C-alpha positions in Angstrom: 0.0 0.0 0.0 1.3 3.5 -0.9 2.8 5.4 2.0 2.2 9.1 2.7 5.7 9.6 4.4 3.8 12.4 6.2 5.8 12.1 9.5 9.1 12.5 7.7 7.9 15.3 5.4 6.6 17.2 8.5 10.0 16.7 10.3 11.9 18.0 7.3 9.7 21.0 6.8 9.8 21.9 10.5 13.6 21.5 10.4 13.7 24.0 7.5 11.5 26.4 9.4 13.8 26.3 12.4 16.9 26.8 10.2 15.4 29.6 8.3 17.7 32.4 9.3 16.4 35.5 11.2 17.5 37.6 8.3 15.5 35.6 5.8 12.4 35.9 7.9 12.9 39.6 8.5 13.4 40.1 4.8 10.0 38.9 3.9 7.9 42.0 4.7 6.0 41.3 7.8 5.4 37.6 7.4 7.2 36.4 10.5 3.9 36.1 12.4 2.3 34.0 9.7 5.4 31.7 9.5 5.2 31.2 13.3 1.5 30.3 13.0 2.4 27.8 10.3 5.2 26.3 12.5 2.9 26.0 15.5 0.2 24.3 13.4 2.6 21.8 11.9 4.1 21.0 15.4 0.6 20.2 16.7 -0.2 18.0 13.7 3.1 16.2 13.8 2.6 15.4 17.5 -0.3 13.0 16.6 1.0 11.7 13.3 2.3 8.5 14.8 -1.2 7.7 16.0 -2.6 8.6 12.6 -0.1 6.3 10.8 -1.3 3.4 13.1 -5.0 4.0 12.4 -4.9 5.0 8.7 -5.2 1.4 7.4 -8.5 0.9 9.3 -9.9 4.4 8.5 -10.1 5.4 4.9 -11.3 9.0 5.7 -8.2 9.5 7.9 -6.0 8.2 5.2 -7.5 10.6 2.6 -7.0 13.4 5.1 -3.4 12.5 5.4 -2.9 12.7 1.7 -4.4 16.2 1.7 -2.0 17.1 4.5 0.9 15.7 2.5 0.2 18.0 -0.4 -0.1 21.1 1.9 3.2 20.2 3.6 4.9 19.9 0.2 3.6 23.3 -0.7 4.9 24.7 2.6 8.3 23.2 1.8 8.4 24.9 -1.6 7.5 28.2 0.0 10.3 27.9 2.5 12.7 27.1 -0.3 11.5 30.3 -2.1 13.0 32.3 0.8 16.3 30.5 0.4 16.3 31.1 -3.4 15.6 34.8 -2.9 18.4 35.1 -0.3 20.8 33.4 -2.7 19.8 35.8 -5.4 20.7 38.7 -3.2 24.0 37.2 -2.1 25.0 36.6 -5.7 24.2 40.2 -6.6 26.6 41.4 -3.8 29.3 38.9 -4.8 29.0 39.8 -8.5 29.4 43.5 -7.9 32.3 43.2 -5.4 34.5 45.3 -7.7 32.3 48.3 -7.2 32.7 49.2 -3.6 30.0 51.9 -3.6 27.4 49.4 -5.0 28.5 46.8 -2.5 28.0 49.3 0.3 24.6 50.2 -1.0 23.5 46.6 -1.3 24.9 45.8 2.1 22.9 48.6 3.5 19.8 47.1 2.0 20.5 43.6 3.3 17.3 43.6 5.3 15.2 44.4 2.3 13.9 42.1 -0.4 11.8 43.2 -3.4 8.3 44.4 -2.3 6.7 42.2 -4.9 8.4 39.1 -3.5 7.4 40.0 0.1 3.8 40.5 -0.9 3.7 37.3 -2.9 5.2 35.3 0.1 2.7 36.8 2.5 -0.1 35.8 0.3 1.2 32.2 -0.1 1.8 31.7 3.6 -1.7 32.9 4.4 -3.1 30.6 1.8 -1.3 27.6 3.4 -2.5 28.5 6.8 -6.0 28.9 5.5 -5.9 25.4 3.9 -4.7 23.9 7.2 -7.5 25.7 9.0 -10.1 24.3 6.6 -8.8 20.8 7.2 -8.6 21.3 11.0 -12.2 20.3 11.7 -11.9 17.0 9.9 -8.5 16.3 11.4 -9.7 17.0 15.0 -12.7 14.7 14.4 -10.4 11.6 14.4 -9.5 12.2 18.1 -5.9 11.4 17.6 -3.6 11.1 20.6 0.0 12.1 21.1 2.1 8.9 21.7 5.7 7.8 21.8 7.4 6.3 18.8 6.6 2.7 19.4 5.0 2.1 16.1 7.6 -0.5 15.2 6.6 -2.9 18.0 5.2 -6.1 16.6 5.2 -9.7 17.6 5.8 -12.7 15.4 5.5 -16.2 16.7 7.7 -19.1 15.6 8.1 -22.6 16.8 11.1 -24.9 16.9 9.5 -27.8 14.9 10.0 -28.1 11.1 9.3 -31.1 8.9 12.7 -31.6 7.1 11.0 -33.1 4.1 9.4 -29.7 3.4 12.8 -27.9 3.4 14.6 -27.8 0.1 18.2 -26.8 -0.6 19.5 -26.1 3.0 21.5 -29.3 3.8 24.9 -27.7 3.2 24.0 -24.7 5.3 22.8 -27.0 8.1 26.1 -28.9 8.1 28.1 -25.6 8.3 26.1 -24.4 11.3 26.4 -27.8 13.1 30.2 -27.7 12.5 30.3 -24.3 14.1 28.3 -25.6 17.1 30.9 -28.4 17.6 33.9 -26.0 17.8 35.1 -25.6 21.4 34.7 -22.3 23.1 37.6 -20.0 24.1 35.5 -17.7 26.3 33.4 -17.7 29.4 30.7 -15.9 27.4 28.4 -18.2 25.6 29.5 -18.2 21.9 26.8 -16.7 19.6 26.3 -17.9 16.0 24.4 -15.2 14.1 22.4 -16.2 11.0 21.8 -13.0 9.0 19.8 -12.3 5.9 16.8 -10.8 4.1 13.3 -11.5 5.5 11.9 -14.6 3.9 15.4 -16.1 3.1 14.9 -19.0 5.4 16.9 -18.1 8.5 14.3 -19.4 10.9 13.9 -22.6 8.9 17.7 -23.2 8.9 17.8 -22.7 12.7 14.9 -25.2 13.0 16.7 -27.8 10.9 19.8 -27.5 13.1 17.7 -27.5 16.3 16.0 -30.8 15.4 19.1 -32.6 14.0 19.8 -35.8 16.0 23.5 -34.8 16.3 22.6 -31.5 18.0 20.1 -33.3 20.3 23.0 -35.5 21.4 25.4 -32.6 21.7 23.1 -30.5 23.8 20.9 -32.3 26.3 19.0 -29.1 26.9 17.6 -27.1 24.0 15.6 -23.8 24.3 13.8 -22.0 21.5 12.7 -18.4 22.1 11.0 -16.2 19.5 12.2 -12.8 20.5 10.6 -10.6 17.8 10.6 -6.9 18.4 10.4 -6.5 22.2 13.8 -7.4 23.7 12.7 -7.1 27.3 15.0 -8.9 29.9 12.2 -9.9 32.2 10.0 -11.3 29.4 12.9 -13.2 27.9 13.9 -14.7 31.3 10.3 -15.9 31.8 10.2 -17.5 28.4 13.6 -19.3 28.9 12.5 -20.5 32.4 9.2 -21.8 31.1 10.9 -23.5 28.2 13.2 -25.4 30.5 10.5 -26.2 33.1 6.9 -25.3 32.1 5.7 -26.0 35.7 7.5 -23.0 37.1 5.1 -20.1 37.7 7.1 -16.9 37.2 4.6 -14.4 35.8 4.7 -12.2 38.9 8.3 -12.7 39.9 10.7 -9.8 40.2 13.9 -9.7 38.1 16.1 -11.0 41.0 13.9 -14.0 41.5 13.9 -14.7 37.8 17.7 -14.6 37.8 17.9 -17.0 40.6 15.4 -19.4 39.0 17.4 -19.3 35.7 20.7 -20.0 37.4 19.3 -22.9 39.3 17.6 -24.4 36.2 20.7 -24.1 34.0 23.3 -25.2 36.6 25.5 -28.0 35.3 23.5 -28.2 32.1 24.9 -28.0 28.6 22.4 -26.1 26.5 21.7 -24.7 23.1 19.6 -21.5 23.1 18.0 -20.2 19.8 17.0 -16.6 19.9 14.8 -16.3 16.7 13.9 -13.0 15.0 16.0 -10.6 17.0 15.7 -6.8 16.2 17.3 -5.3 19.3 20.2 -2.9 18.6 20.6 -1.8 22.2 23.9 -3.4 23.3 23.2 -2.8 27.0 20.0 -5.0 26.8 21.9 -7.8 25.2 24.8 -7.6 27.7 22.3 -8.0 30.6 21.0 -11.2 29.2 24.5 -12.4 28.1 25.9 -12.0 31.6 23.1 -14.1 33.1 23.9 -16.9 30.7 27.7 -16.7 31.2 29.5 -19.8 32.5 30.4 -19.4 36.2 33.4 -21.8 36.0 35.8 -22.1 33.1 35.0 -21.9 29.4 31.4 -22.2 28.2 30.3 -25.4 26.5 26.9 -23.9 25.7 26.0 -22.2 22.4 23.5 -19.6 21.2 22.1 -19.3 17.7 20.6 -15.9 16.7 18.5 -15.2 13.6 18.2 -11.6 12.5 17.8 -9.3 9.5 20.5 -6.9 10.8 24.2 -7.1 10.6 24.3 -4.5 13.3 22.4 -6.9 15.7 24.9 -9.6 14.7 27.9 -7.5 15.5 26.4 -6.5 18.9 25.7 -10.1 19.9 28.7 -11.9 18.5 32.4 -11.4 17.8 32.4 -14.0 15.0 31.5 -13.3 11.4 27.8 -13.9 10.8 26.6 -16.8 8.7 24.7 -15.4 5.7 22.8 -18.1 3.8 22.5 -17.5 0.0 19.4 -17.7 -2.0 18.2 -21.1 -3.3 19.4 -22.3 -6.7 16.9 -22.1 -9.6 16.5 -25.9 -9.5 15.7 -26.0 -5.8 13.3 -23.0 -6.2 11.4 -25.0 -8.9 11.2 -28.0 -6.7 9.9 -26.0 -3.8 7.5 -24.1 -6.1 6.1 -27.4 -7.4 5.5 -28.7 -3.8 3.3 -25.6 -3.1 1.6 -25.3 -6.4 0.5 -29.0 -6.9 -0.6 -32.0 -4.9 2.1 -34.7 -4.8 2.7 -36.0 -8.3 0.1 -33.8 -10.1 2.8 -31.7 -11.7 3.6 -34.6 -14.2 0.3 -34.0 -15.9 0.9 -30.3 -16.6 4.3 -29.9 -18.4 3.1 -26.6 -19.9 2.5 -25.1 -16.5 5.9 -26.3 -15.3 7.5 -24.4 -18.2 5.6 -21.2 -17.1 6.6 -22.0 -13.5 10.3 -21.8 -14.4 9.8 -18.2 -15.4 7.8 -17.5 -12.3 10.4 -18.7 -9.9 13.1 -16.6 -11.6 11.2 -13.6 -10.2 11.8 -14.8 -6.7 15.6 -14.6 -7.0 16.2 -17.5 -4.6 14.0 -16.4 -1.7 12.1 -19.4 -0.4 9.2 -17.5 1.1 8.6 -15.7 -2.2 8.6 -19.1 -4.0 6.1 -20.4 -1.5 3.9 -17.3 -1.8 3.6 -17.6 -5.6 3.2 -21.4 -5.5 0.4 -21.0 -3.0 -1.4 -18.5 -5.2 -1.5 -21.1 -7.9 -2.4 -24.2 -5.8 -5.0 -26.3 -7.7 -5.2 -23.8 -10.5 -4.6 -25.5 -13.8 -5.8 -22.9 -16.2 -2.8 -21.6 -18.1 -4.1 -18.0 -18.0 -3.8 -18.0 -14.2 -0.2 -18.9 -14.4 0.5 -16.4 -17.2 -1.1 -13.7 -15.1 1.2 -14.5 -12.1 4.2 -14.6 -14.5 3.5 -11.2 -16.1 2.5 -9.4 -12.8 4.8 -7.6 -10.5 4.8 -9.4 -7.1 3.8 -6.2 -5.3 0.6 -6.1 -7.2 -0.5 -9.6 -6.2 -2.9 -10.3 -3.3 -0.9 -11.5 -0.2 -1.7 -12.7 3.3 0.0 -11.9 6.6 2.8 -14.5 6.3 3.5 -14.1 2.6 6.6 -12.5 1.3 5.8 -8.8 1.0 4.1 -8.5 4.4 7.1 -10.2 5.9 9.5 -7.9 4.1 7.3 -5.0 5.2 8.3 -5.7 8.8 11.9 -4.6 7.9 10.5 -1.5 6.3 8.3 -0.7 9.3 11.2 -1.1 11.6 13.1 1.7 9.8 13.1 5.3 11.2 10.8 7.5 9.2 13.7 9.3 7.4 15.1 6.0 6.2 11.7 4.8 5.0 11.5 7.7 2.6 15.0 7.4 1.4 14.6 3.7 0.8 11.4 4.3 -1.1 13.2 6.8 -3.3 15.4 3.9 -4.6 12.3 2.6 -6.5 13.3 5.3 -9.0 15.7 2.8 -10.5 14.9 -0.3 -12.5 15.3 -3.8 -11.2 18.9 -5.2 -11.3 20.3 -1.7 -11.9 23.6 -0.9 -10.2 23.3 2.0 -7.7 26.2 4.4 -7.2 26.3 5.6 -3.6 27.5 9.1 -4.4 24.7 9.7 -7.0 22.1 8.4 -4.6 23.2 10.7 -1.8 23.2 13.7 -4.1 19.6 12.9 -5.2 18.6 12.6 -1.6 20.2 15.9 -0.8 18.6 17.6 -3.8 15.2 16.5 -2.6 15.7 17.5 1.0 15.5 13.9 2.4 18.5 14.2 4.7 18.3 15.4 8.3 20.4 18.5 9.1 24.1 17.6 9.7 25.4 17.7 13.2 28.4 19.8 14.2 31.5 19.0 12.1 29.4 16.9 9.7 28.5 17.6 6.1 25.4 16.6 4.2 27.3 13.9 2.4 28.3 12.4 5.7 24.6 12.1 6.7 23.9 10.4 3.3 26.7 7.9 3.9 25.3 7.1 7.3 21.9 6.4 5.8 23.3 4.0 3.3 25.3 2.2 5.9 22.1 1.7 7.9 20.4 0.2 4.9 23.4 -2.1 4.3 23.4 -3.2 7.9 19.7 -4.0 7.7 20.3 -6.2 4.6 17.9 -4.0 2.5 20.7 -3.2 0.0 23.9 -5.2 -0.8 27.3 -3.7 -1.5 28.7 -4.8 -4.9 32.1 -3.1 -5.0 34.0 -0.5 -3.0 35.8 2.2 -5.1 37.1 4.2 -2.1 35.4 7.5 -2.9 32.1 5.7 -3.5 30.7 2.2 -3.7 28.1 0.4 -5.9 25.3 -1.6 -4.5 22.2 -3.6 -5.6 18.8 -4.2 -4.2 17.1 -7.6 -4.2 14.2 -7.7 -6.6 11.8 -8.4 -3.8 12.9 -5.4 -1.8 12.5 -3.4 -5.0 8.9 -4.8 -5.2 8.4 -3.6 -1.7 9.6 0.0 -2.4 7.6 0.1 -5.5 4.5 -0.7 -3.4 5.1 1.9 -0.7 6.3 4.7 -3.1 3.7 4.4 -5.8 2.3 7.9 -5.1 5.8 9.4 -4.8 7.8 7.8 -7.6 6.8 6.6 -11.0 8.5 4.9 -13.9 7.1 6.3 -17.2 7.3 4.4 -20.5 5.2 4.0 -23.6 2.8 1.7 -21.7 2.1 4.4 -19.1 -1.4 5.9 -19.6 -1.7 8.2 -16.7 0.4 9.4 -13.7 -1.1 10.6 -10.4 -0.9 14.4 -10.5 0.8 14.5 -7.1 3.7 12.2 -8.1 7.0 13.9 -7.3 9.8 11.8 -8.9 10.0 10.3 -12.4 12.1 7.8 -14.2 11.6 8.1 -17.9 12.1 5.1 -20.2 11.7 6.4 -23.7 10.9 3.6 -26.1 8.3 5.8 -27.7 9.1 9.4 -26.7 5.9 11.0 -27.9 3.8 9.0 -25.5 6.1 9.7 -22.6 5.9 13.5 -23.3 2.2 13.4 -23.6 1.9 11.9 -20.1 4.3 14.5 -18.6 2.4 17.5 -20.0 -0.3 17.0 -17.4 2.1 17.1 -14.4 3.2 20.2 -12.4 4.6 19.1 -9.0 7.5 17.0 -10.3 10.8 17.4 -8.3 13.0 14.7 -9.9 13.4 13.7 -13.6 15.8 10.9 -14.5 16.1 10.0 -18.1 17.3 6.4 -18.7 20.2 6.2 -21.1 19.0 4.8 -24.4 20.4 4.6 -27.9 16.8 5.2 -29.2 16.6 8.7 -27.9 16.4 11.6 -30.3 17.6 15.1 -30.1 14.1 16.3 -30.7 12.9 14.3 -27.7 15.6 15.7 -25.4 14.9 19.3 -26.5 11.2 18.8 -26.0 11.7 17.2 -22.7 13.9 19.9 -21.2 11.6 22.6 -22.5 8.7 20.8 -20.8 10.6 20.6 -17.6 11.3 24.3 -17.6 7.7 25.2 -18.5 5.9 22.8 -16.2 8.1 21.8 -13.3 8.9 25.1 -11.5 10.0 23.3 -8.4 12.3 20.8 -10.1 15.1 19.7 -7.8 17.0 17.1 -9.8 17.4 16.6 -13.5 19.5 13.8 -15.1 19.6 14.1 -18.9 22.4 12.1 -20.4 21.8 12.6 -24.1 22.8 13.9 -27.5 21.4 17.3 -26.5 23.2 20.1 -28.4 22.2 23.0 -26.2 20.4 24.0 -23.1 17.6 26.6 -23.5 18.2 30.0 -22.0 15.0 29.5 -20.1 16.7 26.9 -17.9 17.6 29.8 -15.6 14.0 29.9 -14.4 14.6 26.6 -12.5 15.6 28.4 -9.4 15.1 25.4 -7.1 17.2 23.0 -9.2 19.9 21.5 -7.1 21.3 18.5 -9.1 21.9 18.7 -12.8 23.5 15.7 -14.5 24.5 16.4 -18.1 27.2 13.7 -18.3 28.1 12.6 -21.9 26.1 15.4 -23.5 28.8 15.8 -26.0 26.9 18.2 -28.1 26.8 20.9 -25.5 29.7 23.3 -26.3 28.6 26.2 -24.2 26.3 27.0 -21.4 23.4 29.6 -21.7 23.9 33.1 -20.4 21.2 32.5 -17.8 23.1 29.6 -16.2 24.2 31.7 -13.3 20.6 31.9 -12.1 20.7 28.3 -11.0 21.8 29.6 -7.7 20.5 26.6 -5.7 22.6 24.1 -7.7 24.5 21.8 -5.4 25.8 19.3 -8.0 26.8 19.8 -11.6 28.1 17.0 -13.8 29.5 18.0 -17.1 31.7 15.0 -17.6 32.1 14.1 -21.3 30.6 17.4 -22.5 31.9 19.3 -25.5 32.5 22.5 -23.5 35.3 24.7 -24.9 35.7 26.6 -21.6 34.0 26.8 -18.3 32.2 30.2 -18.3 32.3 32.7 -15.4 28.7 32.1 -14.7 29.5 28.7 -13.1 31.6 30.4 -10.5 28.5 32.4 -9.4 26.9 29.1 -8.2 27.6 29.7 -4.5 25.8 26.6 -3.3 27.8 24.3 -5.5 29.2 21.3 -3.6 30.0 18.8 -6.3 31.5 19.7 -9.7 32.6 17.4 -12.5 33.8 19.0 -15.8 35.3 18.2 -19.1 36.6 21.1 -21.2 38.8 21.4 -24.3 40.8 24.5 -23.2 44.4 24.5 -22.2 43.7 26.6 -19.1 40.8 27.0 -16.7 39.8 30.5 -15.7 41.1 31.7 -12.4 38.9 31.0 -9.4 37.9 34.2 -7.8 37.8 34.9 -4.1 34.4 34.2 -2.6 33.4 31.7 -5.3 32.7 28.0 -4.7 33.1 28.4 -1.0 30.9 25.3 -0.4 32.6 23.1 -3.0 33.4 19.7 -1.5 34.2 17.7 -4.6 36.0 18.8 -7.8 36.7 16.4 -10.7 38.5 17.3 -13.9 37.6 14.5 -16.3 39.2 13.9 -19.7 40.5 17.5 -20.0 42.9 16.3 -22.6 44.5 19.7 -23.4 44.6 21.0 -19.9 48.2 22.0 -18.9 47.7 23.2 -15.4 45.1 23.6 -12.6 43.5 27.0 -12.3 44.9 29.8 -10.3 43.0 30.6 -7.1 42.7 27.0 -5.9 43.5 28.3 -2.4 40.0 29.8 -2.3 38.4 26.4 -2.2 38.5 26.3 1.6 35.8 23.6 1.9 37.3 21.2 -0.8 37.5 17.6 0.6 38.0 15.6 -2.7 40.0 16.4 -5.8 40.0 13.9 -8.7 42.1 14.3 -11.9 41.3 11.7 -14.6 42.7 11.5 -18.2 44.3 14.9 -18.1 47.2 13.8 -20.2 49.0 17.1 -20.4 48.8 18.0 -16.7 52.3 17.9 -15.3 52.1 19.0 -11.7 49.9 20.3 -8.9 49.9 24.0 -7.9 51.6 25.1 -4.8 48.3 26.7 -3.7 47.1 23.2 -2.8 49.0 23.6 0.5 46.2 25.9 1.7 43.5 23.3 1.2 43.6 22.0 4.8 40.3 20.2 4.5 41.4 18.2 1.5 41.0 14.5 2.5 40.9 12.6 -0.8 43.2 13.0 -3.8 43.0 10.7 -6.8 45.1 11.1 -9.9 44.4 8.7 -12.7 45.9 8.3 -16.2 47.6 11.8 -16.3 50.5 10.6 -18.4 52.8 13.6 -17.9 52.1 14.0 -14.2 55.3 13.6 -12.1 54.3 15.3 -8.9 57.8 16.6 -8.3 57.3 19.6 -6.1 59.5 19.8 -3.1 58.8 22.6 -0.5 60.8 25.7 -1.3 59.4 28.3 1.0 60.2 28.3 4.7 56.6 28.0 5.7 56.2 24.8 3.6 58.4 22.9 6.0 55.5 22.8 8.5 52.9 21.9 5.9 49.9 20.3 7.6 47.5 18.7 5.1 44.7 16.3 6.1 44.7 13.7 3.3 43.1 10.4 4.3 43.3 8.7 0.9 45.8 9.1 -2.0 45.4 7.1 -5.2 48.1 7.3 -8.0 47.0 5.2 -11.0 48.7 4.9 -14.4 51.2 7.7 -14.1 54.1 6.6 -16.3 56.0 9.8 -15.6 56.0 9.2 -11.8 59.5 8.1 -10.6 59.1 9.1 -6.9 56.3 9.6 -4.5 55.3 13.2 -3.7 57.0 13.8 -0.3 55.4 17.2 0.1 51.9 15.6 0.0 52.6 12.5 2.1 54.8 14.0 4.7 52.2 16.8 5.3 49.6 14.1 5.9 51.8 11.7 7.9 49.4 11.6 10.8 46.1 11.4 8.8 46.7 9.3 5.7 44.9 5.9 6.0 44.9 4.5 2.4 47.6 4.7 -0.2 47.0 3.1 -3.6 49.8 3.0 -6.2 48.8 1.3 -9.5 50.5 0.9 -12.9 53.3 3.4 -12.2 55.8 1.6 -14.4 58.8 3.8 -13.7 58.5 3.8 -10.0 61.4 1.7 -8.8 61.7 2.3 -5.0 59.4 3.3 -2.2 61.1 5.9 0.0 62.2 5.3 3.6 60.1 8.2 4.8 57.0 6.2 3.9 57.4 4.6 7.3 56.4 8.0 8.8 52.8 7.4 7.7 51.9 6.2 11.2 48.1 6.2 10.5 48.3 4.1 7.3 45.7 1.2 7.3 45.9 0.0 3.7 48.8 -0.1 1.2 48.0 -1.4 -2.2 50.7 -1.7 -4.9 49.6 -3.1 -8.3 51.3 -3.2 -11.7 54.5 -1.4 -10.7 56.7 -3.6 -12.8 60.0 -1.9 -11.9 59.5 -1.7 -8.2 62.3 -3.6 -6.6 62.0 -3.1 -2.9 59.9 -2.1 0.0 61.5 0.0 2.7 63.2 -1.7 5.6 61.5 -1.4 8.9 58.0 -1.8 7.6 57.0 -3.1 11.1 56.9 0.6 12.1 53.6 0.8 10.3 51.8 -0.5 13.4 48.3 0.5 12.2 48.7 -1.3 8.8 45.7 -3.7 8.3 46.0 -4.6 4.7 49.0 -4.9 2.4 48.4 -6.0 -1.3 51.1 -6.4 -3.9 50.2 -7.6 -7.4 52.0 -7.6 -10.7 55.4 -6.4 -9.4 57.8 -9.0 -10.8 61.0 -7.4 -9.4 59.8 -8.3 -6.0 59.3 -12.0 -6.8 62.6 -13.1 -5.5 61.8 -11.6 -2.1 58.3 -13.0 -1.8 58.8 -15.9 0.6 61.2 -14.1 2.9 59.3 -10.8 2.8 55.9 -12.3 3.4 56.9 -14.2 6.6 59.1 -11.4 7.8 56.5 -8.6 7.4 53.8 -10.8 9.0 55.9 -11.8 11.9 57.2 -8.3 12.6 53.8 -6.6 12.3 52.1 -9.3 14.5 54.7 -8.9 17.2 54.1 -5.1 17.1 50.8 -3.4 17.9 48.9 -4.6 14.9 45.7 -6.5 16.0 44.8 -7.8 12.5 46.6 -8.0 9.2 46.0 -9.2 5.7 48.9 -9.6 3.3 48.3 -10.8 -0.3 51.0 -11.0 -2.9 50.1 -12.1 -6.4 51.9 -12.4 -9.8 50.1 -13.1 -13.1 46.9 -14.1 -11.2 48.8 -16.6 -9.1 48.8 -16.2 -5.3 52.4 -16.3 -3.9 51.7 -15.2 -0.3 48.3 -15.2 1.5 48.6 -14.2 5.1 45.9 -13.2 7.5 45.7 -12.7 11.2 43.0 -11.9 13.7 41.0 -14.3 15.8 42.8 -17.0 14.0 46.2 -16.8 12.2 47.1 -18.6 9.1 49.9 -18.4 6.5 50.1 -20.0 3.1 53.1 -19.9 0.9 52.6 -21.2 -2.6 55.3 -22.4 -5.0 56.5 -19.8 -7.5 
């Protein structure tokens, strides 16, 4: 069912009202009182929204009222953003005229005045919103909603320990692995915990049941206890359940905690037990430690074991120090076997080979998740009409009728457990097609553009908040990381989770293609798939409130379609926040400057664009601009007027970039020069980029060195230089003050730099206490790593790949006591030292302060040294 996301929208709007500066409020011609009234009304509504969210599914009138509120809140957000846009306009005017001191003084003296027309317009809009809220108040109050705490996620599932093993398909190997883990002796007084982690419906509980009922486990553990924990991790409740599971005759309902503890100790004394805690959601470590301590062995090492099933890697890390067991999805063959068991009575499938063929396509939709297979099989039980099977095959899973224990309701538990801000961010990911690869940095920028992130705390940036959100979704197994590239990572979403987010976001996000007939007028975010562009444009013409437009890359797209699309965006979508248009577009219309709310503009690979329109400077809200692969001759001055810009990627054909002026790009966090083939040097004025955290130079073949002004970029954390063929980085400090150079680099990547013969001491020495990752790849003329490399005391990862002339590592590498990962691959000059070096490095680092270490040395794809340490230490040396 579509979600309103009303609680999170209210939180974000109120947050913006709070952060609306005093000046911005004062500027708006006597509207402060009306804004305060709006804020008070929204606070009172938000106070009972949790109760409304609980009741809405049983009260259709309430649900419709909440949709009306959502639209009003969105309009309020647009209005607040109008204040920001007008303030940026004023600030830009001051900055642009900074050469004329008299004009600057005049503008500064008028800093508390905005145009009268704007102030009157804002006053009218605020009153209109307050009036709409007032008209809705009678209906809203009639629902008698109550203020309540945020316990909306509390729910209770019941599971039992029994399972008929003949009903379980494809989990024998998993069962054996868990049983082997149970047999391992303990090295701790704490009861060892084996976490089984995975997506809802993957079969974690079933796997635990199989293990629990295995004859070998029954022999190994005379006492077995099964507890379904579900949402509420209450110590008193859990102790009662454990006690009653051991001895059901004990009456403990009214006993205090101390008495419960005494009973438990008495019952478990001298008993070897296996405890299964099924369906754990608790992320409060203190609650777990309380229970763990009561289960701890009083004398010597514990012989007992605990199995935990959970959907959260965070829960697993809190409860156990060993890596979680993460069962994979079932094979296609096993899925088909399971599907057949649920779709047919025993043996009947032999009479319907045509249905089995359709069934093969149906189970592919389930992507190995047993509960999904069971759900679809159950829907077809005793149905032998081919049309019924074709309907299931052609339908999205989220559109099919489901019961409480079917796949989507079970997955919805994971969604319901998310905080409101994560629910909305997860739903936004429906704006991608199934099996598409997500890029973490792009997702974060789209979230930022649409105001989905909560305000950063002190010493944090918006991008840091976005990374935290993604990490939360990873820990909850709702997305899966594919590959880590350092500055960003790619991830995927299981098809069933994608079905879930399609369901909850259907009135927020929409994929539009030639089959789309209509789109709800209140939809905010669009993915355009343009098999037949005329039909797509016809649907869009009726929309006005769109905030995001992403055009899927396609070879079928025409220049006419792209021109028509961007003209439509400009004319219809006045509050557009994000536009991704990767296309053969030749030019942007001058009218694009009217999109004053636009924050993210992605024009990557728009090779036909050779210049930007004169109105481009009016996009003052722009936070991210991607011009990689464009045909720009030069970056115009207008781009420097974008004072909110945080992320900039550019490709130009010029030899020089224009000087960066003081006061420009003061918010810029990320700068990438991509395939600037003729560029000979970085622009003057780099020292003004005081907020810059990441600098990336890729395929700038004529770039030789970095400017000395980089020494002023004290917030620079990440520097990546890739395939800059003339780059040698030889720039030793010359001025006296350079000797105390204090940079803050955390990562440095030097890739495919044939002119590099030595590492840049001025960069690395300045970051000796902060650098954590150093990557050196395909630098063929680098022969020696300098001794001063050992001064990088914070270095965690050192990766050296394809440096064919590298002959030695510095002596005394054991001084790198924080080193966790050393990788050497494709460095043949080091081959003679491999055996001795691997053992020596490992031994020295282990006897120093290093707690865990991974060394991997390869040559031509063959592992020569593989060395790991941690909880267990192992070393393998392979013949060369």
